C-alpha positions in Angstrom: 69.7 62.2 -53.2 66.6 60.5 -54.4 64.3 58.6 -52.0 65.5 55.3 -53.4 69.2 56.3 -53.2 69.0 57.5 -49.7 67.1 54.4 -48.6 69.6 52.1 -50.2 72.6 54.0 -48.6 71.0 53.9 -45.2 69.8 50.3 -45.3 73.1 48.9 -46.5 75.2 50.8 -44.0 76.6 49.4 -40.8 74.2 50.2 -37.9 76.7 52.7 -36.3 76.8 54.7 -39.6 73.1 54.9 -40.3 72.3 57.8 -38.1 75.2 59.8 -39.6 74.0 59.1 -43.1 70.5 60.1 -42.2 71.7 63.4 -40.9 73.7 64.0 -44.1 70.6 63.4 -46.1 68.6 65.8 -44.1 71.2 68.5 -44.3 71.9 68.2 -48.0 70.9 71.3 -50.1 69.0 68.9 -52.4 66.7 68.2 -49.4 65.6 71.8 -49.6 65.3 71.6 -53.4 63.2 68.5 -53.2 60.7 69.6 -50.5 60.4 73.1 -52.0 59.3 71.4 -55.2 56.9 69.1 -53.4 55.2 71.9 -51.5 55.1 74.1 -54.5 53.4 71.4 -56.4 50.9 70.9 -53.6 50.2 74.7 -53.3 49.9 75.1 -57.1 52.8 77.5 -57.7 52.3 78.1 -61.4 52.9 80.8 -64.0 49.5 80.0 -65.6 47.8 82.1 -63.0 50.6 84.3 -61.7 52.9 86.8 -63.3 56.6 85.7 -63.1 57.6 88.1 -60.3 54.6 86.9 -58.2 55.3 83.2 -58.9 58.9 83.5 -57.8 57.9 85.4 -54.7 55.5 82.6 -53.8 58.2 79.9 -54.5 60.8 81.8 -52.4 58.3 82.0 -49.5 57.9 78.3 -49.6 61.6 77.6 -50.0 62.5 79.8 -47.1 60.2 77.9 -44.8 61.6 74.6 -45.9 65.1 75.7 -45.4 64.3 77.0 -41.9 62.2 73.9 -41.0 59.2 76.1 -40.2 56.8 74.0 -38.1 53.9 72.8 -40.3 51.2 74.5 -38.2 53.1 77.8 -38.4 53.4 77.3 -42.2 49.7 76.7 -42.5 48.7 79.7 -40.3 51.0 82.1 -42.2 49.6 80.9 -45.5 45.8 81.0 -44.8 46.1 84.5 -43.1 48.5 86.0 -45.6 47.8 89.6 -46.7 49.6 92.6 -48.3 51.7 92.8 -51.4 52.1 89.5 -53.3 55.6 90.5 -54.2 56.6 91.3 -50.6 54.7 88.4 -49.0 54.8 85.5 -51.3 52.2 83.5 -49.4 49.5 86.0 -50.4 49.7 84.6 -53.9 47.8 81.5 -52.5 44.7 83.7 -52.7 45.4 85.1 -56.1 45.4 81.6 -57.5 42.1 80.9 -55.9 39.9 84.0 -56.3 36.7 81.9 -56.1 36.0 81.2 -52.4 34.6 77.8 -53.2 37.8 76.7 -55.0 39.9 78.2 -52.2 38.0 76.3 -49.5 38.3 73.0 -51.4 42.1 73.5 -51.8 42.5 74.3 -48.0 40.5 71.2 -47.1 42.5 69.0 -49.5 45.9 70.5 -48.8 45.8 70.7 -45.0 43.1 68.1 -44.1 43.4 65.5 -46.8 39.7 65.9 -47.3 37.8 66.3 -50.6 34.8 68.5 -50.1 33.9 69.3 -53.7 31.1 66.6 -53.8 29.2 68.6 -51.2 29.1 71.7 -53.4 25.9 70.6 -55.1 24.5 68.1 -52.6 25.4 66.3 -49.4 28.5 64.2 -49.7 27.6 60.7 -50.7 30.6 59.1 -48.9 31.3 61.4 -46.0 29.4 63.3 -43.4 29.8 66.7 -44.9 26.6 68.4 -46.1 25.9 71.1 -48.5 25.5 73.5 -45.5 28.9 72.4 -44.2 30.5 73.2 -47.6 29.1 76.7 -47.9 29.7 77.5 -44.3 33.4 76.5 -44.7 33.7 78.4 -48.0 32.2 81.5 -46.4 35.2 81.7 -44.1 37.3 82.9 -47.1 34.5 84.8 -49.0 35.8 88.2 -47.8 39.3 88.1 -49.2 39.7 91.0 -51.6 42.3 92.3 -54.0 43.6 95.5 -55.5 46.4 96.2 -58.0 49.8 97.1 -56.6 52.4 99.4 -57.9 54.2 97.0 -60.3 53.4 94.2 -62.8 52.3 91.1 -61.0 51.8 92.9 -57.7 48.4 92.6 -56.0 47.4 93.7 -52.5 45.5 91.0 -50.6 43.3 92.1 -47.7 40.3 91.0 -45.7 37.1 93.0 -46.1 34.6 93.4 -43.3 31.6 92.6 -45.6 30.6 90.2 -48.3 29.2 86.7 -48.2 28.9 83.7 -50.4 25.3 82.8 -51.2 24.3 79.1 -51.0 22.4 78.3 -54.2 20.1 75.8 -52.7 18.8 78.2 -50.0 19.4 81.6 -51.7 21.2 82.9 -48.6 24.6 82.7 -47.0 25.5 80.1 -44.5 27.1 81.3 -41.2 30.9 80.9 -41.7 32.2 77.9 -39.8 35.0 75.3 -39.9 34.1 71.8 -40.8 32.4 70.5 -37.7 33.3 73.7 -35.8 31.5 76.6 -34.3 29.9 79.2 -36.5 30.8 82.9 -36.6 28.0 85.4 -36.7 27.4 86.7 -40.2 27.7 90.3 -39.0 31.1 89.9 -37.3 33.8 92.2 -38.7 36.7 90.0 -37.7 39.0 88.4 -40.3 37.4 85.0 -40.7 40.7 83.6 -41.9 42.1 84.0 -38.4 39.3 81.8 -37.1 40.0 79.3 -39.9 43.7 79.2 -39.0 43.1 78.8 -35.3 40.7 75.9 -35.9 42.9 74.4 -38.6 46.0 74.0 -36.4 44.2 73.4 -33.1 45.3 70.3 -31.2 41.6 69.3 -31.1 41.5 69.1 -35.0 42.2 65.5 -35.8 42.5 65.9 -39.5 45.4 68.4 -39.7 48.2 66.3 -38.3 46.9 63.1 -39.9 46.9 64.7 -43.4 50.6 65.8 -43.3 51.7 62.6 -41.6 50.1 60.7 -44.5 51.7 62.9 -47.1 55.2 62.5 -45.7 54.8 58.8 -45.1 53.7 58.2 -48.7 56.6 60.2 -50.0 59.2 57.9 -48.3 57.4 54.6 -48.3 55.6 54.9 -51.7 52.1 54.2 -50.3 50.2 56.3 -47.8 48.8 54.9 -44.6 45.6 56.1 -46.2 45.5 55.8 -50.0 45.0 58.1 -51.8 46.6 60.8 -49.7 43.8 63.3 -50.6 41.1 60.9 -49.6 41.2 60.7 -45.8 37.7 59.7 -44.6 36.0 57.3 -42.3 34.9 55.1 -45.2 38.5 54.8 -46.4 40.4 53.4 -43.4 44.1 53.4 -42.9 46.1 50.2 -43.5 47.4 50.5 -39.9 45.2 52.8 -37.7 47.3 52.3 -34.6 50.4 53.5 -36.5 48.5 56.4 -38.1 47.2 57.6 -34.8 50.5 57.2 -33.0 52.4 59.1 -35.8 49.9 62.0 -35.8 50.2 62.2 -32.0 54.0 62.1 -32.3 54.0 65.0 -34.7 51.7 67.1 -32.5 53.9 66.3 -29.4 57.0 67.4 -31.4 55.4 70.7 -32.4 55.0 69.8 -36.1 58.7 69.4 -36.7 58.6 67.7 -40.2 62.3 67.2 -40.4 62.3 65.4 -37.1 59.4 63.3 -38.3 61.2 62.4 -41.5 64.2 61.4 -39.4 62.0 59.0 -37.4 60.8 57.4 -40.7 64.3 57.0 -42.0 65.5 55.4 -38.8 62.7 52.9 -38.8 63.0 49.2 -39.7 60.0 49.7 -42.0 61.9 52.2 -44.2 65.1 50.2 -44.1 63.6 46.9 -45.2 64.8 45.2 -48.4 62.9 45.7 -51.7 63.6 42.1 -52.6 60.3 40.3 -52.4 60.0 37.0 -50.6 57.4 34.3 -51.5 55.4 35.3 -48.4 55.2 39.1 -49.2 55.5 39.3 -53.0 51.9 40.3 -53.3 51.9 42.9 -50.6 51.3 46.4 -51.8 49.9 48.0 -48.7 51.3 46.8 -45.4 55.1 47.6 -45.8 56.4 44.0 -45.3 59.0 45.0 -47.8 60.1 48.3 -49.5 58.2 49.0 -52.7 60.4 49.9 -55.7 59.2 52.8 -57.7 60.3 55.0 -60.6 62.1 58.3 -59.9 60.1 61.5 -60.3 60.8 63.2 -63.5 62.3 66.3 -61.7 64.6 64.1 -59.6 65.8 62.1 -62.6 66.5 65.4 -64.4 68.6 66.7 -61.5 70.4 63.4 -61.2 71.4 63.4 -64.8 
């Protein structure tokens, strides 16, 4: 069912039937179809940069995790540390799509942190605290990902080398690899830097990780993110309801990044179940969820519905 259909069914049902309807929505095969598409779009699953066999391997990896309700922190760790054959481990295609460590680091930051770092590639970020040093330190975490051809068409072997660094143009030397605001790794360390990235990314002490995914899921169901746009989470772009945003992120961490459980909480809320019929008092509201905001169906959802 589409978001609009499921909302209408739930909101119009008798209270004792609402929970049953919500469970039916979450268990529908279309639920897996929908979120597999959503995460495939976010993670740039495309045949423009991947051979067909590799593209389908990547998609199946995502779909399997949606179907099994893999916790989001596990999903992220598996993706950013993926290695081996791109046909056997679909997640490894994430690196094939981004063979430039700068592009790769930007996608990691935007996908899992909701942070845009590309402005710091040439100079210090004008609207955030990230500097040019931060940018190249973060990008250097993924500078040692290497590739070699596999045995069949579309197959590449992804592995982490123990040498190779990204040179920062402004200084002419590499920055010590480090997470955004985190502790640096010695340049001569031979460990897989992606493991450090994954550990920092999903750490309970990382405030950006849970907030980013909470905002994406919230925006999907309510039409407008708590922070808008969803890829622009920064101090100078505050949430419409910071208390709700903080509480939702803490809830997700406390529930071990169970996205389906978080979606259930949203569907059961009065906020989601409100009428889309505007009142004189809230007809101009587009940000604070005093009513449900009608919206067009996504093209893919409309196609499937037809």
